BAFI-3210 file (N, C-alpha, C; in Angstrom, 3 decimals, decimal comma, padded with zeros to 6 digits):
// residues 101
n [1|2|3|4|5|6|7|8|9|10|11|12|13|14|15|16|17|18|19|20|21|22|23|24|25|26|27|28|29|30|31|32|33|34|35|36|37|38|39|40|41|42|43|44|45|46|47|48|49|50|51|52|53|54|55|56|57|58|59|60|61|62|63|64|65|66|67|68|69|70|71|72|73|74|75|76|77|78|79|80|81|82|83|84|85|86|87|88|89|90|91|92|93|94|95|96|97|98|99|100|101]
n.u [-011,157|-011,130|-010,571|-012,214|-011,304|-012,279|-014,738|-013,803|-014,356|-015,498|-016,339|-014,730|-012,799|-010,009|-009,655|-010,990|-009,306|-007,015|-007,929|-008,484|-005,882|-004,621|-006,067|-005,426|-006,980|-006,966|-004,470|-003,502|-004,055|-002,165|-000,630|-002,448|-002,745|-000,140|000,171|-001,759|-000,616|001,848|002,641|002,663|004,811|006,870|006,844|007,559|010,107|011,396|011,599|013,660|015,811|016,982|018,812|020,931|021,358|020,244|017,621|016,109|016,815|015,766|013,044|012,607|013,115|011,206|008,897|009,037|008,513|005,887|004,643|005,024|003,405|000,913|000,548|000,363|-001,717|-004,616|-007,893|-009,520|-008,453|-009,137|-007,686|-006,686|-005,556|-003,658|-002,442|-001,414|000,482|002,587|004,676|006,074|007,074|008,708|010,442|011,848|013,120|014,742|016,341|017,841|019,266|020,734|022,287|023,793|025,321]
n.v [-042,525|-039,666|-036,251|-033,228|-029,984|-027,005|-024,797|-021,622|-018,330|-016,428|-013,813|-012,278|-009,427|-009,392|-011,453|-010,366|-008,220|-009,623|-010,842|-008,541|-007,551|-009,598|-009,448|-006,951|-004,690|-002,753|-000,691|000,085|-001,816|-003,691|-002,536|-002,488|-005,246|-005,982|-004,434|-005,684|-008,209|-007,707|-008,050|-010,831|-011,527|-010,190|-011,642|-014,240|-013,700|-012,902|-015,298|-016,546|-014,779|-014,257|-012,519|-012,174|-009,934|-009,778|-009,211|-007,109|-007,559|-010,120|-009,619|-008,078|-009,895|-011,729|-010,298|-010,255|-012,914|-012,974|-011,322|-012,908|-015,060|-013,830|-013,334|-015,953|-017,243|-019,261|-019,478|-021,611|-024,018|-024,424|-023,745|-021,648|-018,253|-017,429|-019,828|-020,644|-018,722|-018,823|-020,876|-019,797|-017,380|-018,234|-019,800|-017,912|-016,520|-018,548|-019,063|-016,707|-016,838|-019,178|-018,361|-016,324|-017,679]
n.w [-009,633|-011,530|-010,720|-011,566|-012,740|-011,072|-012,385|-013,739|-012,506|-014,747|-014,862|-013,357|-012,601|-013,061|-014,922|-017,048|-017,590|-018,399|-020,723|-022,256|-022,488|-023,961|-026,329|-027,134|-026,785|-024,804|-023,997|-021,495|-019,646|-018,929|-016,941|-014,827|-014,321|-013,595|-011,282|-009,701|-009,249|-008,185|-005,499|-005,279|-006,961|-005,608|-003,200|-004,040|-005,059|-002,737|-001,350|-002,680|-002,593|-000,017|001,481|-000,291|-001,761|-004,218|-004,533|-005,852|-008,528|-008,846|-008,526|-010,788|-012,956|-012,272|-012,801|-015,588|-016,066|-015,156|-017,094|-019,354|-018,672|-018,672|-021,380|-022,362|-021,029|-020,864|-020,214|-020,808|-020,072|-017,485|-015,235|-012,585|-012,937|-011,100|-010,197|-012,592|-013,236|-011,400|-011,915|-014,329|-013,254|-011,093|-012,584|-014,163|-012,104|-010,971|-013,176|-013,384|-010,965|-011,408|-013,606|-012,461|-010,630]
ca.u [-011,986|-010,406|-011,287|-012,238|-011,013|-013,439|-014,865|-013,336|-015,326|-015,108|-016,720|-013,748|-012,165|-008,667|-009,758|-011,362|-008,088|-006,135|-008,513|-008,266|-004,456|-004,327|-006,708|-004,843|-008,017|-006,687|-003,018|-003,164|-004,475|-000,973|-000,252|-003,391|-002,439|001,134|-000,102|-002,535|000,217|003,164|002,964|002,987|006,172|007,746|006,893|008,351|011,502|011,922|011,935|014,911|016,900|017,574|019,947|022,041|021,469|019,700|016,160|015,566|016,990|014,828|011,716|012,546|012,941|009,914|007,892|009,049|007,788|004,469|004,185|004,960|002,225|-000,271|000,408|000,073|-002,801|-005,853|-008,824|-010,225|-007,863|-009,753|-006,722|-006,715|-004,388|-002,656|-001,669|-000,729|001,566|003,706|005,839|006,925|007,767|009,777|011,411|012,709|013,943|015,776|017,264|018,779|020,158|021,652|023,230|024,673|026,173]
ca.v [-041,546|-038,423|-035,044|-032,198|-028,646|-026,157|-023,768|-020,308|-017,244|-015,641|-012,421|-011,623|-008,270|-009,742|-012,243|-009,414|-007,491|-010,516|-010,973|-007,271|-007,470|-010,541|-008,969|-005,659|-003,666|-001,708|-000,668|000,376|-002,909|-004,388|-001,894|-002,954|-006,640|-005,992|-003,918|-006,703|-009,361|-007,248|-008,660|-012,235|-011,569|-009,802|-012,749|-015,327|-013,239|-012,895|-016,675|-016,954|-013,816|-014,586|-011,689|-012,211|-008,667|-009,941|-009,122|-006,243|-008,262|-011,237|-009,055|-007,641|-011,043|-012,308|-009,531|-010,709|-014,189|-012,630|-010,841|-014,066|-015,832|-013,094|-013,556|-017,359|-017,807|-019,641|-019,937|-022,814|-025,188|-024,572|-023,479|-020,235|-017,511|-017,409|-021,068|-020,727|-017,750|-019,072|-021,523|-018,915|-016,415|-018,960|-020,222|-016,772|-016,247|-019,586|-018,890|-015,644|-017,356|-020,119|-017,630|-015,530|-018,560]
ca.w [-010,261|-011,761|-010,323|-012,595|-012,260|-010,830|-013,413|-013,342|-012,489|-015,901|-014,726|-012,509|-013,232|-013,511|-016,147|-018,105|-017,919|-019,153|-022,061|-022,947|-022,804|-025,039|-027,552|-027,461|-026,814|-023,815|-023,788|-020,092|-018,770|-018,451|-015,680|-013,811|-013,994|-012,871|-009,933|-008,992|-008,895|-007,732|-004,202|-005,520|-007,494|-004,492|-002,257|-004,627|-005,131|-001,370|-000,974|-003,310|-002,405|001,292|001,870|-001,247|-002,465|-005,559|-004,472|-006,908|-009,803|-008,876|-008,759|-012,185|-013,845|-011,930|-013,549|-016,981|-016,042|-015,045|-018,397|-020,252|-018,282|-019,119|-022,827|-022,686|-020,234|-021,551|-019,178|-021,247|-019,409|-016,171|-014,185|-012,213|-013,407|-010,035|-010,212|-013,884|-013,346|-010,478|-012,534|-015,145|-012,397|-010,402|-013,603|-014,489|-010,925|-010,886|-014,306|-013,026|-009,917|-012,056|-014,443|-011,591|-009,817]
c.u [-011,209|-011,251|-011,188|-011,915|-012,306|-013,534|-014,429|-014,479|-014,922|-015,484|-015,757|-013,035|-010,781|-008,717|-010,200|-010,144|-007,158|-006,638|-008,287|-006,803|-004,113|-004,915|-006,156|-005,851|-007,766|-005,192|-002,610|-003,469|-003,276|-000,541|-001,158|-003,067|-001,150|000,942|-000,846|-001,640|001,623|003,565|003,306|004,426|007,179|007,931|007,752|009,827|012,156|012,343|013,295|016,067|017,665|018,865|021,114|022,225|020,938|018,204|015,570|015,689|015,992|013,401|011,574|012,358|011,644|008,778|007,877|008,373|006,289|003,915|004,089|003,723|000,944|-000,516|-000,068|-001,150|-004,041|-006,815|-009,578|-009,674|-008,400|-008,832|-006,761|-005,450|-003,283|-001,802|-000,912|000,520|002,767|004,877|006,668|007,698|008,952|010,851|012,369|013,635|015,070|016,801|018,296|019,759|021,195|022,709|024,210|025,661|027,404]
c.v [-040,234|-037,240|-034,020|-030,861|-027,881|-025,119|-022,407|-019,312|-016,271|-014,171|-011,640|-010,510|-008,599|-010,534|-011,383|-008,608|-008,341|-010,671|-009,702|-007,112|-008,368|-010,100|-007,616|-004,530|-002,524|-001,692|-000,436|-000,767|-003,694|-003,825|-002,369|-004,372|-006,723|-005,485|-004,956|-007,832|-008,982|-007,916|-010,140|-012,367|-011,217|-010,956|-013,898|-014,938|-013,268|-014,291|-017,098|-016,001|-014,065|-013,825|-011,692|-010,891|-008,727|-009,643|-008,286|-006,899|-009,411|-010,754|-008,674|-008,825|-011,781|-011,604|-009,943|-012,077|-013,974|-012,181|-011,976|-014,908|-015,148|-013,348|-014,969|-017,934|-018,075|-020,202|-021,213|-024,076|-025,396|-024,340|-021,989|-019,546|-017,516|-018,675|-021,239|-019,850|-018,047|-019,795|-020,630|-017,887|-017,086|-019,412|-019,112|-016,443|-017,275|-019,464|-017,797|-016,127|-018,305|-019,382|-016,795|-016,409|-019,009]
c.w [-010,353|-011,309|-011,437|-011,959|-012,051|-011,947|-012,876|-013,327|-013,597|-015,792|-013,844|-013,285|-013,779|-014,818|-017,323|-018,538|-018,772|-020,582|-022,879|-023,352|-023,986|-026,370|-027,992|-027,480|-025,835|-023,511|-022,332|-019,142|-018,221|-017,098|-014,547|-013,362|-013,183|-011,448|-009,088|-008,467|-008,443|-006,429|-004,346|-006,009|-006,401|-003,513|-002,782|-004,722|-003,758|-000,925|-001,525|-003,025|-001,112|001,593|000,917|-001,988|-003,884|-005,632|-005,610|-008,282|-009,938|-009,109|-010,232|-013,137|-013,535|-012,655|-015,021|-017,091|-015,938|-016,394|-019,412|-019,945|-018,734|-020,606|-023,149|-021,990|-021,084|-020,502|-019,553|-020,584|-017,999|-014,998|-013,858|-012,706|-012,361|-010,045|-011,525|-013,908|-012,449|-011,147|-013,467|-014,313|-011,711|-011,393|-013,979|-013,323|-010,811|-012,004|-013,982|-011,963|-010,517|-012,870|-013,633|-010,815|-010,573]
res [x|x|x|x|x|x|x|x|x|x|x|x|x|x|x|x|x|x|x|x|x|x|x|x|x|x|x|x|x|x|x|x|x|x|x|x|x|x|x|x|x|x|x|x|x|x|x|x|x|x|x|x|x|x|x|x|x|x|x|x|x|x|x|x|x|x|x|x|x|x|x|x|x|x|x|x|x|x|x|x|x|x|x|x|x|x|x|x|x|x|x|x|x|x|x|x|x|x|x|x|x]
***
């Protein structure tokens, strides 16, 4: 028996910000979203930097992965934004590590 995704809480402030960003109705909402997920990006970058001196660069490319996820996120798929955004962030971080190696 297949399990179904839990429905998202569409009234959440973050999901309203994402919708406003995608529709272009509030130009300042991008800053709010980035501030909300800054610690997530920092945490993921820290896992890959491990004293290599690349931490700031990894955070910067991780933020570009976050912005790409914001543009592409669709709540109709039933997946939370947090779980949707991790692969693009990690992908950008790994791409930088690969290119630097």
